[in-house]
All heavy atoms as TSV, in Angstrom:
chain	resi	resn	atom	element	x	y	z
A	1	MET	N	N	-33.241	31.284	9.924
A	1	MET	CA	C	-32.825	29.934	10.232
A	1	MET	C	C	-33.718	28.912	9.528
A	1	MET	O	O	-33.239	27.911	9.037
A	1	MET	CB	C	-32.845	29.733	11.741
A	1	MET	CG	C	-32.373	28.393	12.164
A	1	MET	SD	S	-30.658	28.538	12.588
A	1	MET	CE	C	-30.357	27.017	13.349
A	2	THR	N	N	-34.999	29.159	9.481
A	2	THR	CA	C	-35.893	28.205	8.848
A	2	THR	C	C	-35.763	28.232	7.326
A	2	THR	O	O	-36.180	27.299	6.665
A	2	THR	CB	C	-37.358	28.486	9.244
A	2	THR	OG1	O	-37.681	29.810	8.861
A	2	THR	CG2	C	-37.559	28.279	10.734
A	3	LEU	N	N	-35.198	29.292	6.768
A	3	LEU	CA	C	-35.039	29.365	5.326
A	3	LEU	C	C	-33.934	28.439	4.816
A	3	LEU	O	O	-33.917	28.093	3.656
A	3	LEU	CB	C	-34.743	30.803	4.898
A	3	LEU	CG	C	-35.875	31.799	5.129
A	3	LEU	CD1	C	-35.410	33.195	4.769
A	3	LEU	CD2	C	-37.093	31.407	4.339
A	4	ARG	N	N	-32.983	28.047	5.678
A	4	ARG	CA	C	-31.902	27.161	5.253
A	4	ARG	C	C	-32.367	25.728	5.085
A	4	ARG	O	O	-31.803	24.978	4.318
A	4	ARG	CB	C	-30.762	27.187	6.276
A	4	ARG	CG	C	-29.710	28.173	5.924
A	4	ARG	CD	C	-28.572	28.042	6.837
A	4	ARG	NE	N	-27.730	26.933	6.393
A	4	ARG	CZ	C	-26.541	26.696	6.843
A	4	ARG	NH1	N	-26.035	27.465	7.772
A	4	ARG	NH2	N	-25.830	25.704	6.404
A	5	PHE	N	N	-33.383	25.328	5.837
A	5	PHE	CA	C	-33.822	23.943	5.789
A	5	PHE	C	C	-34.281	23.514	4.403
A	5	PHE	O	O	-33.846	22.469	3.925
A	5	PHE	CB	C	-34.901	23.682	6.842
A	5	PHE	CG	C	-35.403	22.266	6.820
A	5	PHE	CD1	C	-34.603	21.238	7.293
A	5	PHE	CD2	C	-36.640	21.957	6.294
A	5	PHE	CE1	C	-35.047	19.924	7.259
A	5	PHE	CE2	C	-37.083	20.661	6.256
A	5	PHE	CZ	C	-36.289	19.642	6.741
A	6	PRO	N	N	-35.138	24.265	3.721
A	6	PRO	CA	C	-35.533	23.845	2.372
A	6	PRO	C	C	-34.346	23.775	1.417
A	6	PRO	O	O	-34.283	22.896	0.567
A	6	PRO	CB	C	-36.544	24.900	1.936
A	6	PRO	CG	C	-37.090	25.444	3.199
A	6	PRO	CD	C	-35.942	25.403	4.170
A	7	SER	N	N	-33.393	24.693	1.561
A	7	SER	CA	C	-32.218	24.675	0.704
A	7	SER	C	C	-31.385	23.422	0.968
A	7	SER	O	O	-30.897	22.777	0.043
A	7	SER	CB	C	-31.378	25.922	0.946
A	7	SER	OG	O	-30.169	25.826	0.243
A	8	ARG	N	N	-31.204	23.073	2.230
A	8	ARG	CA	C	-30.444	21.875	2.585
A	8	ARG	C	C	-31.169	20.617	2.105
A	8	ARG	O	O	-30.547	19.702	1.585
A	8	ARG	CB	C	-30.229	21.811	4.094
A	8	ARG	CG	C	-29.494	20.562	4.524
A	8	ARG	CD	C	-29.161	20.608	5.956
A	8	ARG	NE	N	-27.916	21.351	6.055
A	8	ARG	CZ	C	-27.283	21.583	7.166
A	8	ARG	NH1	N	-27.781	21.166	8.300
A	8	ARG	NH2	N	-26.151	22.242	7.167
A	9	LEU	N	N	-32.472	20.584	2.273
A	9	LEU	CA	C	-33.250	19.442	1.810
A	9	LEU	C	C	-33.166	19.307	0.294
A	9	LEU	O	O	-32.977	18.209	-0.224
A	9	LEU	CB	C	-34.712	19.577	2.251
A	9	LEU	CG	C	-35.643	18.451	1.828
A	9	LEU	CD1	C	-35.213	17.140	2.467
A	9	LEU	CD2	C	-37.075	18.786	2.174
A	10	ALA	N	N	-33.264	20.417	-0.409
A	10	ALA	CA	C	-33.182	20.386	-1.868
A	10	ALA	C	C	-31.805	19.914	-2.335
A	10	ALA	O	O	-31.705	19.113	-3.272
A	10	ALA	CB	C	-33.483	21.764	-2.445
A	11	SER	N	N	-30.743	20.365	-1.671
A	11	SER	CA	C	-29.404	19.932	-2.087
A	11	SER	C	C	-29.198	18.457	-1.805
A	11	SER	O	O	-28.570	17.752	-2.589
A	11	SER	CB	C	-28.335	20.777	-1.395
A	11	SER	OG	O	-28.287	20.502	-0.016
A	12	ARG	N	N	-29.725	17.976	-0.712
A	12	ARG	CA	C	-29.598	16.540	-0.415
A	12	ARG	C	C	-30.408	15.696	-1.394
A	12	ARG	O	O	-29.977	14.617	-1.785
A	12	ARG	CB	C	-30.013	16.259	1.024
A	12	ARG	CG	C	-28.993	16.777	2.008
A	12	ARG	CD	C	-29.398	16.515	3.420
A	12	ARG	NE	N	-28.474	17.178	4.309
A	12	ARG	CZ	C	-27.900	16.593	5.342
A	12	ARG	NH1	N	-28.175	15.345	5.612
A	12	ARG	NH2	N	-27.078	17.268	6.100
A	13	LEU	N	N	-31.561	16.190	-1.776
A	13	LEU	CA	C	-32.359	15.464	-2.765
A	13	LEU	C	C	-31.665	15.456	-4.121
A	13	LEU	O	O	-31.678	14.436	-4.818
A	13	LEU	CB	C	-33.752	16.079	-2.880
A	13	LEU	CG	C	-34.714	15.761	-1.742
A	13	LEU	CD1	C	-36.011	16.537	-1.921
A	13	LEU	CD2	C	-34.973	14.280	-1.636
A	14	ARG	N	N	-31.052	16.583	-4.508
A	14	ARG	CA	C	-30.284	16.612	-5.763
A	14	ARG	C	C	-29.135	15.625	-5.713
A	14	ARG	O	O	-28.893	14.887	-6.660
A	14	ARG	CB	C	-29.742	18.016	-6.025
A	14	ARG	CG	C	-30.667	18.918	-6.760
A	14	ARG	CD	C	-29.948	20.158	-7.285
A	14	ARG	NE	N	-29.090	20.812	-6.316
A	14	ARG	CZ	C	-29.467	21.795	-5.516
A	14	ARG	NH1	N	-30.700	22.242	-5.557
A	14	ARG	NH2	N	-28.602	22.348	-4.679
A	15	PHE	N	N	-28.401	15.605	-4.586
A	15	PHE	CA	C	-27.300	14.661	-4.415
A	15	PHE	C	C	-27.812	13.232	-4.539
A	15	PHE	O	O	-27.223	12.407	-5.233
A	15	PHE	CB	C	-26.622	14.867	-3.058
A	15	PHE	CG	C	-25.572	13.844	-2.759
A	15	PHE	CD1	C	-24.301	13.988	-3.282
A	15	PHE	CD2	C	-25.840	12.741	-1.972
A	15	PHE	CE1	C	-23.314	13.042	-3.024
A	15	PHE	CE2	C	-24.878	11.799	-1.709
A	15	PHE	CZ	C	-23.612	11.950	-2.234
A	16	LEU	N	N	-28.904	12.931	-3.868
A	16	LEU	CA	C	-29.478	11.589	-3.887
A	16	LEU	C	C	-29.884	11.174	-5.295
A	16	LEU	O	O	-29.567	10.063	-5.746
A	16	LEU	CB	C	-30.677	11.532	-2.954
A	16	LEU	CG	C	-31.438	10.207	-2.892
A	16	LEU	CD1	C	-30.556	9.135	-2.271
A	16	LEU	CD2	C	-32.721	10.366	-2.117
A	17	ILE	N	N	-30.539	12.047	-6.019
A	17	ILE	CA	C	-30.999	11.715	-7.373
A	17	ILE	C	C	-29.817	11.502	-8.310
A	17	ILE	O	O	-29.780	10.530	-9.069
A	17	ILE	CB	C	-31.956	12.805	-7.889
A	17	ILE	CG1	C	-33.273	12.748	-7.108
A	17	ILE	CG2	C	-32.207	12.662	-9.379
A	17	ILE	CD1	C	-34.173	13.927	-7.317
A	18	VAL	N	N	-28.820	12.387	-8.248
A	18	VAL	CA	C	-27.640	12.234	-9.110
A	18	VAL	C	C	-26.882	10.966	-8.757
A	18	VAL	O	O	-26.433	10.232	-9.642
A	18	VAL	CB	C	-26.731	13.478	-9.016
A	18	VAL	CG1	C	-25.426	13.261	-9.747
A	18	VAL	CG2	C	-27.450	14.693	-9.577
A	19	ALA	N	N	-26.761	10.650	-7.468
A	19	ALA	CA	C	-26.055	9.446	-7.051
A	19	ALA	C	C	-26.794	8.185	-7.506
A	19	ALA	O	O	-26.161	7.225	-7.968
A	19	ALA	CB	C	-25.865	9.439	-5.538
A	20	ILE	N	N	-28.102	8.166	-7.391
A	20	ILE	CA	C	-28.877	7.000	-7.812
A	20	ILE	C	C	-28.767	6.799	-9.318
A	20	ILE	O	O	-28.515	5.679	-9.789
A	20	ILE	CB	C	-30.354	7.144	-7.386
A	20	ILE	CG1	C	-30.470	6.963	-5.869
A	20	ILE	CG2	C	-31.241	6.142	-8.109
A	20	ILE	CD1	C	-31.848	7.270	-5.333
A	21	VAL	N	N	-28.941	7.855	-10.079
A	21	VAL	CA	C	-28.853	7.747	-11.545
A	21	VAL	C	C	-27.448	7.333	-11.968
A	21	VAL	O	O	-27.272	6.469	-12.833
A	21	VAL	CB	C	-29.288	9.065	-12.217
A	21	VAL	CG1	C	-28.975	9.069	-13.692
A	21	VAL	CG2	C	-30.763	9.320	-11.977
A	22	GLY	N	N	-26.432	7.921	-11.334
A	22	GLY	CA	C	-25.058	7.570	-11.665
A	22	GLY	C	C	-24.718	6.130	-11.313
A	22	GLY	O	O	-24.059	5.428	-12.086
A	23	ALA	N	N	-25.154	5.672	-10.146
A	23	ALA	CA	C	-24.891	4.289	-9.749
A	23	ALA	C	C	-25.612	3.310	-10.664
A	23	ALA	O	O	-25.049	2.278	-11.048
A	23	ALA	CB	C	-25.314	4.073	-8.302
A	24	TYR	N	N	-26.839	3.636	-11.031
A	24	TYR	CA	C	-27.603	2.775	-11.940
A	24	TYR	C	C	-26.911	2.665	-13.293
A	24	TYR	O	O	-26.752	1.572	-13.842
A	24	TYR	CB	C	-29.023	3.338	-12.099
A	24	TYR	CG	C	-29.885	2.545	-13.028
A	24	TYR	CD1	C	-30.472	1.364	-12.611
A	24	TYR	CD2	C	-30.120	2.968	-14.331
A	24	TYR	CE1	C	-31.269	0.617	-13.467
A	24	TYR	CE2	C	-30.906	2.238	-15.194
A	24	TYR	CZ	C	-31.482	1.060	-14.756
A	24	TYR	OH	O	-32.263	0.332	-15.611
A	25	ALA	N	N	-26.483	3.796	-13.819
A	25	ALA	CA	C	-25.802	3.792	-15.111
A	25	ALA	C	C	-24.470	3.052	-15.027
A	25	ALA	O	O	-24.139	2.249	-15.912
A	25	ALA	CB	C	-25.574	5.227	-15.586
A	26	ALA	N	N	-23.710	3.281	-13.964
A	26	ALA	CA	C	-22.401	2.642	-13.824
A	26	ALA	C	C	-22.524	1.126	-13.720
A	26	ALA	O	O	-21.776	0.385	-14.374
A	26	ALA	CB	C	-21.670	3.199	-12.602
A	27	ILE	N	N	-23.459	0.639	-12.922
A	27	ILE	CA	C	-23.577	-0.808	-12.762
A	27	ILE	C	C	-24.089	-1.465	-14.034
A	27	ILE	O	O	-23.652	-2.562	-14.393
A	27	ILE	CB	C	-24.443	-1.192	-11.538
A	27	ILE	CG1	C	-24.253	-2.671	-11.168
A	27	ILE	CG2	C	-25.907	-0.905	-11.769
A	27	ILE	CD1	C	-22.878	-3.043	-10.740
A	28	ASN	N	N	-24.977	-0.807	-14.749
A	28	ASN	CA	C	-25.468	-1.395	-15.996
A	28	ASN	C	C	-24.399	-1.427	-17.075
A	28	ASN	O	O	-24.281	-2.418	-17.802
A	28	ASN	CB	C	-26.709	-0.650	-16.487
A	28	ASN	CG	C	-27.935	-1.116	-15.750
A	28	ASN	OD1	O	-28.174	-2.305	-15.597
A	28	ASN	ND2	N	-28.706	-0.166	-15.262
A	29	VAL	N	N	-23.608	-0.373	-17.183
A	29	VAL	CA	C	-22.503	-0.373	-18.156
A	29	VAL	C	C	-21.487	-1.443	-17.785
A	29	VAL	O	O	-21.016	-2.205	-18.638
A	29	VAL	CB	C	-21.845	1.024	-18.234
A	29	VAL	CG1	C	-20.524	0.978	-18.968
A	29	VAL	CG2	C	-22.789	2.005	-18.895
A	30	LEU	N	N	-21.159	-1.526	-16.513
A	30	LEU	CA	C	-20.186	-2.517	-16.053
A	30	LEU	C	C	-20.668	-3.938	-16.302
A	30	LEU	O	O	-19.913	-4.783	-16.801
A	30	LEU	CB	C	-19.900	-2.308	-14.563
A	30	LEU	CG	C	-18.877	-3.219	-13.927
A	30	LEU	CD1	C	-17.520	-3.041	-14.596
A	30	LEU	CD2	C	-18.777	-2.917	-12.453
A	31	LEU	N	N	-21.910	-4.227	-15.995
A	31	LEU	CA	C	-22.439	-5.578	-16.230
A	31	LEU	C	C	-22.554	-5.890	-17.718
A	31	LEU	O	O	-22.353	-7.036	-18.130
A	31	LEU	CB	C	-23.797	-5.733	-15.539
A	31	LEU	CG	C	-23.741	-5.777	-14.009
A	31	LEU	CD1	C	-25.161	-5.816	-13.438
A	31	LEU	CD2	C	-22.926	-6.959	-13.521
A	32	ALA	N	N	-22.836	-4.891	-18.536
A	32	ALA	CA	C	-22.884	-5.115	-19.985
A	32	ALA	C	C	-21.502	-5.438	-20.534
A	32	ALA	O	O	-21.360	-6.273	-21.426
A	32	ALA	CB	C	-23.455	-3.889	-20.689
A	33	VAL	N	N	-20.483	-4.783	-19.990
A	33	VAL	CA	C	-19.109	-5.059	-20.432
A	33	VAL	C	C	-18.668	-6.452	-19.970
A	33	VAL	O	O	-18.006	-7.181	-20.705
A	33	VAL	CB	C	-18.148	-3.976	-19.903
A	33	VAL	CG1	C	-16.699	-4.369	-20.080
A	33	VAL	CG2	C	-18.428	-2.649	-20.601
A	34	LEU	N	N	-19.051	-6.831	-18.760
A	34	LEU	CA	C	-18.634	-8.120	-18.213
A	34	LEU	C	C	-19.462	-9.300	-18.721
A	34	LEU	O	O	-19.017	-10.449	-18.609
A	34	LEU	CB	C	-18.706	-8.090	-16.681
A	34	LEU	CG	C	-17.692	-7.220	-15.968
A	34	LEU	CD1	C	-17.951	-7.236	-14.468
A	34	LEU	CD2	C	-16.282	-7.687	-16.272
A	35	ALA	N	N	-20.634	-9.057	-19.267
A	35	ALA	CA	C	-21.530	-10.140	-19.669
A	35	ALA	C	C	-20.895	-11.136	-20.633
A	35	ALA	O	O	-21.021	-12.351	-20.415
A	35	ALA	CB	C	-22.822	-9.571	-20.250
A	36	PRO	N	N	-20.205	-10.705	-21.682
A	36	PRO	CA	C	-19.616	-11.702	-22.583
A	36	PRO	C	C	-18.498	-12.522	-21.915
A	36	PRO	O	O	-18.261	-13.660	-22.299
A	36	PRO	CB	C	-19.026	-10.871	-23.722
A	36	PRO	CG	C	-19.649	-9.537	-23.630
A	36	PRO	CD	C	-20.055	-9.348	-22.218
A	37	LEU	N	N	-17.843	-11.951	-20.930
A	37	LEU	CA	C	-16.748	-12.653	-20.257
A	37	LEU	C	C	-17.228	-13.623	-19.186
A	37	LEU	O	O	-16.484	-14.522	-18.795
A	37	LEU	CB	C	-15.801	-11.632	-19.609
A	37	LEU	CG	C	-15.219	-10.567	-20.523
A	37	LEU	CD1	C	-14.475	-9.526	-19.708
A	37	LEU	CD2	C	-14.306	-11.205	-21.546
A	38	THR	N	N	-18.438	-13.415	-18.689
A	38	THR	CA	C	-18.909	-14.197	-17.543
A	38	THR	C	C	-20.114	-15.069	-17.875
A	38	THR	O	O	-20.909	-15.387	-16.994
A	38	THR	CB	C	-19.257	-13.253	-16.386
A	38	THR	OG1	O	-20.252	-12.331	-16.822
A	38	THR	CG2	C	-18.039	-12.505	-15.887
A	39	VAL	N	N	-20.258	-15.478	-19.104
A	39	VAL	CA	C	-21.370	-16.335	-19.499
A	39	VAL	C	C	-21.240	-17.669	-18.765
A	39	VAL	O	O	-20.196	-18.315	-18.787
A	39	VAL	CB	C	-21.383	-16.564	-21.027
A	39	VAL	CG1	C	-22.432	-17.581	-21.423
A	39	VAL	CG2	C	-21.596	-15.252	-21.747
A	40	GLY	N	N	-22.296	-18.062	-18.085
A	40	GLY	CA	C	-22.300	-19.317	-17.365
A	40	GLY	C	C	-21.736	-19.251	-15.960
A	40	GLY	O	O	-21.736	-20.256	-15.256
A	41	TRP	N	N	-21.243	-18.104	-15.555
A	41	TRP	CA	C	-20.713	-17.963	-14.199
A	41	TRP	C	C	-21.865	-17.875	-13.202
A	41	TRP	O	O	-22.940	-17.358	-13.519
A	41	TRP	CB	C	-19.888	-16.704	-14.074
A	41	TRP	CG	C	-18.544	-16.719	-14.714
A	41	TRP	CD1	C	-18.148	-17.465	-15.772
A	41	TRP	CD2	C	-17.422	-15.935	-14.330
A	41	TRP	NE1	N	-16.843	-17.188	-16.073
A	41	TRP	CE2	C	-16.369	-16.255	-15.201
A	41	TRP	CE3	C	-17.206	-14.999	-13.346
A	41	TRP	CZ2	C	-15.124	-15.668	-15.103
A	41	TRP	CZ3	C	-15.965	-14.406	-13.249
A	41	TRP	CH2	C	-14.930	-14.750	-14.121
A	42	PRO	N	N	-21.650	-18.335	-11.991
A	42	PRO	CA	C	-22.694	-18.124	-10.959
A	42	PRO	C	C	-22.759	-16.643	-10.580
A	42	PRO	O	O	-21.822	-15.882	-10.814
A	42	PRO	CB	C	-22.208	-18.969	-9.776
A	42	PRO	CG	C	-20.759	-19.175	-10.002
A	42	PRO	CD	C	-20.535	-19.123	-11.484
A	43	THR	N	N	-23.859	-16.266	-9.991
A	43	THR	CA	C	-24.079	-14.866	-9.616
A	43	THR	C	C	-22.973	-14.344	-8.706
A	43	THR	O	O	-22.526	-13.200	-8.846
A	43	THR	CB	C	-25.439	-14.719	-8.909
A	43	THR	OG1	O	-26.455	-15.219	-9.772
A	43	THR	CG2	C	-25.737	-13.273	-8.563
A	44	PHE	N	N	-22.514	-15.195	-7.775
A	44	PHE	CA	C	-21.478	-14.746	-6.843
A	44	PHE	C	C	-20.172	-14.437	-7.562
A	44	PHE	O	O	-19.446	-13.527	-7.186
A	44	PHE	CB	C	-21.251	-15.796	-5.751
A	44	PHE	CG	C	-22.464	-16.015	-4.893
A	44	PHE	CD1	C	-23.135	-17.219	-4.909
A	44	PHE	CD2	C	-22.930	-14.997	-4.083
A	44	PHE	CE1	C	-24.255	-17.415	-4.128
A	44	PHE	CE2	C	-24.047	-15.175	-3.289
A	44	PHE	CZ	C	-24.723	-16.402	-3.304
A	45	GLY	N	N	-19.866	-15.172	-8.594
A	45	GLY	CA	C	-18.650	-14.909	-9.358
A	45	GLY	C	C	-18.733	-13.606	-10.127
A	45	GLY	O	O	-17.753	-12.849	-10.187
A	46	VAL	N	N	-19.884	-13.348	-10.727
A	46	VAL	CA	C	-20.061	-12.100	-11.486
A	46	VAL	C	C	-19.990	-10.901	-10.546
A	46	VAL	O	O	-19.327	-9.908	-10.848
A	46	VAL	CB	C	-21.397	-12.117	-12.256
A	46	VAL	CG1	C	-21.637	-10.793	-12.963
A	46	VAL	CG2	C	-21.436	-13.269	-13.232
A	47	THR	N	N	-20.633	-10.999	-9.388
A	47	THR	CA	C	-20.580	-9.876	-8.458
A	47	THR	C	C	-19.188	-9.695	-7.879
A	47	THR	O	O	-18.761	-8.553	-7.666
A	47	THR	CB	C	-21.580	-10.032	-7.298
A	47	THR	OG1	O	-21.807	-11.408	-7.034
A	47	THR	CG2	C	-22.855	-9.351	-7.552
A	48	ALA	N	N	-18.469	-10.763	-7.646
A	48	ALA	CA	C	-17.096	-10.637	-7.148
A	48	ALA	C	C	-16.216	-9.912	-8.159
A	48	ALA	O	O	-15.311	-9.167	-7.791
A	48	ALA	CB	C	-16.524	-12.009	-6.832
A	49	LEU	N	N	-16.493	-10.117	-9.431
A	49	LEU	CA	C	-15.728	-9.441	-10.474
A	49	LEU	C	C	-16.203	-7.995	-10.685
A	49	LEU	O	O	-15.416	-7.123	-11.046
A	49	LEU	CB	C	-15.852	-10.233	-11.782
A	49	LEU	CG	C	-14.888	-9.888	-12.899
A	49	LEU	CD1	C	-13.452	-10.147	-12.453
A	49	LEU	CD2	C	-15.212	-10.724	-14.117
A	50	ALA	N	N	-17.484	-7.731	-10.438
A	50	ALA	CA	C	-18.051	-6.412	-10.709
A	50	ALA	C	C	-17.858	-5.417	-9.571
A	50	ALA	O	O	-17.831	-4.205	-9.814
A	50	ALA	CB	C	-19.541	-6.536	-11.017
A	51	VAL	N	N	-17.704	-5.890	-8.347
A	51	VAL	CA	C	-17.655	-4.968	-7.204
A	51	VAL	C	C	-16.428	-4.047	-7.221
A	51	VAL	O	O	-16.593	-2.831	-7.033
A	51	VAL	CB	C	-17.766	-5.743	-5.870
A	51	VAL	CG1	C	-17.383	-4.878	-4.690
A	51	VAL	CG2	C	-19.176	-6.258	-5.701
A	52	PRO	N	N	-15.205	-4.522	-7.425
A	52	PRO	CA	C	-14.073	-3.586	-7.385
A	52	PRO	C	C	-14.162	-2.434	-8.394
A	52	PRO	O	O	-13.998	-1.264	-8.005
A	52	PRO	CB	C	-12.858	-4.482	-7.643
A	52	PRO	CG	C	-13.289	-5.830	-7.179
A	52	PRO	CD	C	-14.740	-5.906	-7.504
A	53	PRO	N	N	-14.475	-2.696	-9.677
A	53	PRO	CA	C	-14.608	-1.540	-10.576
A	53	PRO	C	C	-15.806	-0.654	-10.240
A	53	PRO	O	O	-15.766	0.561	-10.465
A	53	PRO	CB	C	-14.759	-2.145	-11.967
A	53	PRO	CG	C	-14.766	-3.600	-11.820
A	53	PRO	CD	C	-14.542	-3.955	-10.407
A	54	MET	N	N	-16.851	-1.229	-9.674
A	54	MET	CA	C	-18.011	-0.423	-9.297
A	54	MET	C	C	-17.657	0.525	-8.152
A	54	MET	O	O	-18.057	1.690	-8.154
A	54	MET	CB	C	-19.178	-1.338	-8.888
A	54	MET	CG	C	-20.434	-0.607	-8.572
A	54	MET	SD	S	-21.034	0.294	-9.999
A	54	MET	CE	C	-22.280	1.295	-9.244
A	55	VAL	N	N	-16.890	0.033	-7.189
A	55	VAL	CA	C	-16.462	0.901	-6.088
A	55	VAL	C	C	-15.590	2.034	-6.623
A	55	VAL	O	O	-15.753	3.195	-6.227
A	55	VAL	CB	C	-15.720	0.082	-5.010
A	55	VAL	CG1	C	-15.066	0.993	-3.990
A	55	VAL	CG2	C	-16.685	-0.876	-4.324
A	56	LEU	N	N	-14.680	1.724	-7.513
A	56	LEU	CA	C	-13.847	2.773	-8.112
A	56	LEU	C	C	-14.695	3.787	-8.874
A	56	LEU	O	O	-14.456	4.994	-8.796
A	56	LEU	CB	C	-12.801	2.158	-9.037
A	56	LEU	CG	C	-11.681	1.381	-8.348
A	56	LEU	CD1	C	-10.812	0.681	-9.386
A	56	LEU	CD2	C	-10.858	2.307	-7.487
A	57	ALA	N	N	-15.675	3.303	-9.629
A	57	ALA	CA	C	-16.551	4.211	-10.375
A	57	ALA	C	C	-17.342	5.113	-9.434
A	57	ALA	O	O	-17.526	6.303	-9.712
A	57	ALA	CB	C	-17.501	3.413	-11.259
A	58	MET	N	N	-17.784	4.563	-8.312
A	58	MET	CA	C	-18.536	5.376	-7.364
A	58	MET	C	C	-17.637	6.405	-6.671
A	58	MET	O	O	-17.990	7.578	-6.575
A	58	MET	CB	C	-19.202	4.480	-6.304
A	58	MET	CG	C	-20.328	3.631	-6.822
A	58	MET	SD	S	-21.731	4.560	-7.444
A	58	MET	CE	C	-22.307	5.344	-5.954
A	59	VAL	N	N	-16.464	5.964	-6.213
A	59	VAL	CA	C	-15.587	6.849	-5.440
A	59	VAL	C	C	-14.992	7.955	-6.294
A	59	VAL	O	O	-14.919	9.109	-5.874
A	59	VAL	CB	C	-14.481	6.033	-4.742
A	59	VAL	CG1	C	-13.411	6.930	-4.153
A	59	VAL	CG2	C	-15.081	5.142	-3.669
A	60	TYR	N	N	-14.557	7.611	-7.494
A	60	TYR	CA	C	-13.863	8.590	-8.330
A	60	TYR	C	C	-14.730	9.214	-9.424
A	60	TYR	O	O	-14.282	10.128	-10.106
A	60	TYR	CB	C	-12.629	7.961	-8.965
A	60	TYR	CG	C	-11.586	7.612	-7.942
A	60	TYR	CD1	C	-11.304	6.293	-7.647
A	60	TYR	CD2	C	-10.903	8.608	-7.256
A	60	TYR	CE1	C	-10.352	5.958	-6.695
A	60	TYR	CE2	C	-9.964	8.296	-6.304
A	60	TYR	CZ	C	-9.687	6.977	-6.024
A	60	TYR	OH	O	-8.755	6.661	-5.082
A	61	GLY	N	N	-15.947	8.743	-9.608
A	61	GLY	CA	C	-16.787	9.277	-10.673
A	61	GLY	C	C	-18.128	9.791	-10.188
A	61	GLY	O	O	-18.406	10.985	-10.240
A	62	VAL	N	N	-18.956	8.882	-9.705
A	62	VAL	CA	C	-20.343	9.232	-9.400
A	62	VAL	C	C	-20.444	10.168	-8.198
A	62	VAL	O	O	-21.133	11.188	-8.254
A	62	VAL	CB	C	-21.176	7.944	-9.166
A	62	VAL	CG1	C	-22.570	8.278	-8.692
A	62	VAL	CG2	C	-21.218	7.108	-10.435
A	63	ILE	N	N	-19.763	9.848	-7.115
A	63	ILE	CA	C	-19.893	10.656	-5.906
A	63	ILE	C	C	-19.336	12.073	-6.086
A	63	ILE	O	O	-19.990	13.038	-5.676
A	63	ILE	CB	C	-19.286	9.925	-4.689
A	63	ILE	CG1	C	-20.135	8.691	-4.393
A	63	ILE	CG2	C	-19.219	10.839	-3.479
A	63	ILE	CD1	C	-19.577	7.776	-3.330
A	64	PRO	N	N	-18.163	12.266	-6.714
A	64	PRO	CA	C	-17.728	13.657	-6.948
A	64	PRO	C	C	-18.697	14.454	-7.825
A	64	PRO	O	O	-18.934	15.638	-7.573
A	64	PRO	CB	C	-16.369	13.501	-7.629
A	64	PRO	CG	C	-15.860	12.190	-7.153
A	64	PRO	CD	C	-17.073	11.329	-7.030
A	65	VAL	N	N	-19.259	13.815	-8.832
A	65	VAL	CA	C	-20.242	14.511	-9.676
A	65	VAL	C	C	-21.493	14.839	-8.866
A	65	VAL	O	O	-22.045	15.942	-8.971
A	65	VAL	CB	C	-20.581	13.662	-10.919
A	65	VAL	CG1	C	-21.766	14.238	-11.666
A	65	VAL	CG2	C	-19.377	13.569	-11.829
A	66	ALA	N	N	-21.934	13.902	-8.036
A	66	ALA	CA	C	-23.111	14.151	-7.216
A	66	ALA	C	C	-22.849	15.269	-6.218
A	66	ALA	O	O	-23.739	16.093	-5.949
A	66	ALA	CB	C	-23.523	12.873	-6.492
A	67	PHE	N	N	-21.646	15.337	-5.649
A	67	PHE	CA	C	-21.307	16.446	-4.752
A	67	PHE	C	C	-21.316	17.772	-5.487
A	67	PHE	O	O	-21.734	18.790	-4.946
A	67	PHE	CB	C	-19.948	16.227	-4.081
A	67	PHE	CG	C	-20.021	15.463	-2.794
A	67	PHE	CD1	C	-19.221	14.361	-2.611
A	67	PHE	CD2	C	-20.885	15.852	-1.785
A	67	PHE	CE1	C	-19.283	13.643	-1.430
A	67	PHE	CE2	C	-20.944	15.157	-0.605
A	67	PHE	CZ	C	-20.150	14.034	-0.418
A	68	ARG	N	N	-20.855	17.778	-6.723
A	68	ARG	CA	C	-20.836	19.030	-7.490
A	68	ARG	C	C	-22.256	19.543	-7.704
A	68	ARG	O	O	-22.510	20.739	-7.622
A	68	ARG	CB	C	-20.155	18.800	-8.839
A	68	ARG	CG	C	-20.116	20.072	-9.665
A	68	ARG	CD	C	-19.359	19.887	-10.948
A	68	ARG	NE	N	-17.970	19.571	-10.645
A	68	ARG	CZ	C	-17.163	18.961	-11.475
A	68	ARG	NH1	N	-17.597	18.592	-12.664
A	68	ARG	NH2	N	-15.919	18.704	-11.153
A	69	PHE	N	N	-23.195	18.641	-7.992
A	69	PHE	CA	C	-24.570	19.066	-8.234
A	69	PHE	C	C	-25.398	19.146	-6.958
A	69	PHE	O	O	-26.467	19.728	-6.960
A	69	PHE	CB	C	-25.260	18.132	-9.223
A	69	PHE	CG	C	-24.742	18.279	-10.629
A	69	PHE	CD1	C	-23.959	17.284	-11.193
A	69	PHE	CD2	C	-25.029	19.401	-11.359
A	69	PHE	CE1	C	-23.477	17.420	-12.473
A	69	PHE	CE2	C	-24.548	19.544	-12.648
A	69	PHE	CZ	C	-23.765	18.549	-13.206
A	70	GLY	N	N	-24.908	18.558	-5.873
A	70	GLY	CA	C	-25.699	18.521	-4.652
A	70	GLY	C	C	-25.354	19.576	-3.632
A	70	GLY	O	O	-26.009	19.668	-2.614
A	71	THR	N	N	-24.333	20.382	-3.893
A	71	THR	CA	C	-23.971	21.411	-2.921
A	71	THR	C	C	-24.942	22.580	-3.004
A	71	THR	O	O	-25.420	22.921	-4.084
A	71	THR	CB	C	-22.532	21.918	-3.161
A	71	THR	OG1	O	-22.414	22.357	-4.504
A	71	THR	CG2	C	-21.524	20.838	-2.876
A	72	PRO	N	N	-25.208	23.203	-1.875
A	72	PRO	CA	C	-26.117	24.364	-1.911
A	72	PRO	C	C	-25.542	25.507	-2.724
A	72	PRO	O	O	-24.343	25.734	-2.721
A	72	PRO	CB	C	-26.245	24.784	-0.431
A	72	PRO	CG	C	-25.649	23.686	0.354
A	72	PRO	CD	C	-24.791	22.877	-0.539
A	73	ARG	N	N	-26.381	26.204	-3.407
A	73	ARG	CA	C	-25.947	27.324	-4.246
A	73	ARG	C	C	-26.303	28.641	-3.604
A	73	ARG	O	O	-27.174	28.844	-2.920
A	73	ARG	CB	C	-26.586	27.211	-5.624
A	73	ARG	CG	C	-26.193	25.914	-6.277
A	73	ARG	CD	C	-26.671	25.871	-7.712
A	73	ARG	NE	N	-26.696	24.558	-8.264
A	73	ARG	CZ	C	-25.651	23.790	-8.478
A	73	ARG	NH1	N	-24.469	24.156	-8.128
A	73	ARG	NH2	N	-25.784	22.603	-9.029
């Protein structure tokens, strides 16, 4: 029973690391794409435009990949 805990902790840490790296990459790519279109916009406007595609990227891209690498082997 105690042998499962390190495996579970390791898989959760892998999931966390992959999710953080994926979210960081997704938001930076998204903001780089939106930057020429949103020059001079207030921060709230840029975030209002960036949130819907970011949620889609997380739900359909980053989280499934993180689950694939974060499951126990």
